[in-house]
C-alpha positions in Angstrom: 126.1 126.0 151.5 126.7 122.4 150.2 128.1 119.7 152.5 131.4 118.1 151.5 131.0 114.9 149.4 133.1 111.8 149.4 132.7 111.3 145.6 135.0 112.6 142.9 134.4 116.1 141.8 132.3 116.6 138.6 134.5 117.0 135.4 132.8 119.3 132.9 133.3 118.2 129.3 135.2 120.5 126.9 133.0 122.6 124.6 133.2 121.5 120.9 131.6 123.6 118.2 129.2 121.6 116.1 130.2 121.4 112.4 127.8 122.8 109.9 126.2 120.5 107.4 125.7 116.8 107.1 128.3 114.7 108.7 128.8 111.0 108.1 129.4 108.4 110.8 130.4 104.8 110.8 128.5 102.1 112.7 130.4 100.2 115.4 131.6 96.9 114.0 131.0 93.8 116.0 133.8 91.4 117.0 135.0 89.4 114.0 133.0 91.4 111.5 134.8 92.1 108.2 134.6 95.6 106.9 134.6 96.4 103.2 136.9 99.1 101.8 133.9 101.0 100.4 132.8 104.2 102.3 129.8 103.6 104.5 126.5 104.1 102.7 127.6 103.4 99.2 126.0 100.8 97.0 127.9 98.7 94.6 126.8 98.6 90.9 127.3 94.9 90.5 124.8 92.6 88.8 122.9 95.0 86.6 123.1 96.9 83.4 121.4 100.2 82.5 118.5 100.2 80.0 117.7 103.1 77.8 114.0 104.2 78.2 114.1 105.9 74.8 114.5 102.9 72.6 115.1 100.0 75.0 118.8 99.3 74.4 121.2 98.1 77.1 124.4 99.7 78.3 123.4 103.3 78.6 120.5 105.4 79.9 118.1 107.9 78.3 120.5 110.8 79.1 123.5 109.3 77.2 121.4 107.9 74.3 122.9 108.6 70.9 119.6 107.4 69.2 117.7 110.3 70.8 118.8 112.7 68.0 117.6 110.2 65.4 114.3 109.7 67.2 113.7 113.5 67.3 114.5 113.8 63.6 112.1 110.9 62.8 109.3 112.4 64.8 109.9 115.8 63.2 109.7 114.2 59.7 106.5 112.4 60.7 104.9 115.6 61.8 105.8 117.4 58.6 104.4 114.6 56.5 101.1 114.7 58.4 100.9 118.4 58.0 101.6 118.2 54.3 99.0 115.4 53.9 96.4 117.7 55.5 97.0 120.5 53.0 96.7 118.3 49.9 
């Protein structure tokens, strides 16, 4: 069938089952490169503060705003005064 070869025989790789889902990988570092302790792909939160889009305050965002309740109450009172003014 095949003639004998003078090369090494072919070694078949072991079968590995592929893991399900997203897997992370690290880039190969070059010689002398310093690696940070953070996991690959994370972004530091340095140099900026959050700003609330509800009333413009710094230090929190719209989701964590304590003034949101006051804003909703003020808008509700404004609507009621407009409706009462229409009926007078």
